[in-house]
Structure formats: structure tokens, C-alpha cells
N, C-alpha and C positions, 0 to 999 in steps of 0.2 A: 331955856336950853336951846342952842343952835343945832341945826340939822347938818352935821358934818358929812353925812352920806349923800347929800343932794347932788353931788357931781359924779358919783359913782354910777355907772350904767346899771339898769335893771336887767341883769343877765346872770344866770346861774352857770357856773363853770365846774361841773362835776369832776373834771380832770384835775382840779386843784386840791381835791380831797386826798389826804395822804393815805387813808385806809378805807377804801370803798366798801369792802366786805363788812367791816365794823359799822360803817355809816348806814348801810342797808339794814343791818340788824337793829341798830338803835332807832332808825326812822320808823321801822315797822312797830317796834316796841312803843315809841312815843305815840304813834297813831292809835294803837290799841289802848293806850292809857287815857286818851281824851274822853272826858266824861261830860264836857260842856264847852260851848263856844260863844263868845260875845263879840259882836261886831264893833269896831272902833273906827273913827274917821280915817285913820291911816294904816289899819291892819286889823288884827284879831287878838283876843285874849282867849286862852284855853285853860280849862281846869283839867288837871292831870291827876289820876289816881296813883297815890304812893304805894298802893297794893300791887300795881302793875309795873311801875318804873320807879327807881330810886333817884335821889338827888345826884349821885355820882354819874348815873347814866344820862340824866338830863344835861348835866354839865359837859359830859363828853360829847353828846350830840350837838350842843351849842358850839363847842370848839370846832367840830368838824364842819358844821353848817356855815360857820363864819368864813371858812376857807373857800367854800363854794359860792356863798351869797354875801359878800362884804357890804352890800347896800342895806342889809337888814339890821334893825335894832332889837336887842333881846333884853327882856326883863323877867326875872324869876322871883316870885314872891312866895315865902314860906312863913307860916304862922304857927309858932309854938310847936306842939306835938301833932298838929293836924296832919293827916295823911293825904290831904288834897293840896296840890301845889297849883300856882297860877303862873302860866307862861304867857307873856305878851310879846308878840312879834309885830313890828311896825316898820315902816320905811317910807321913802319918798313916793311921789306919784307913780303909779304902775305896780308898786310892790303889793298892794292889797289884792289886786286881781290875781297875781301869781300865787299869793298865799291861799286865796280862795280855791284855786285849782289843786294845790298841794294838800290842803286840809279842808275838804268840803264838809259842809254841815251834815 
């Protein structure tokens, strides 16, 4: 898989988010749902509690986050009826440090 985001600058543009209020609510919800974090070479994987955040809310957060940070890659893994989801956030050089600041261990 090629890295199509490698030419996009590592810079967040909060002004690009269409609904900042909803983004803030969902970001706080996502952070509170994190039950684990795994370091990856180019980002992090996060286990999320489905008891705290549902799939629709995660999808909405991803949609808004993509407006702000188009250099990020998002992968969401769901297994059967398991209430723990796995969200992987990766990107080009520099993205991992930004993710570490936004979602500290």
C-alpha cells in the first residue's frame, strides 16, 4: 500500500472542521473511551470501550478529524459482538509525535 499522504503537510487545521462544538464533544468522548494504547512505527493503536463510545460516534469523529488532519490514516477494527474496538491512527514522519501529544499514554 503506498503512502498517498506523504506530501500533505503535518499540520492540523481546526478551522477546517465544519462543527467544532460536536468535534470537541466527540474528541472528549473518544479520549475517555481509550482503554489501551499500542505504539506502532508510524502511529498508535487504541482500544476503545464500546460502553463509552459507539461506532457511530467513532465514525463521526473520524469524519471530522479528517477535515482537520488530512495527513492521518484511520483504521477501525470491530470483531463480532465484542464491545472493544481498535482504532489505528498512523501517518507520515512527524505524525506520530503529534498523536502522542494529542493522545498521551
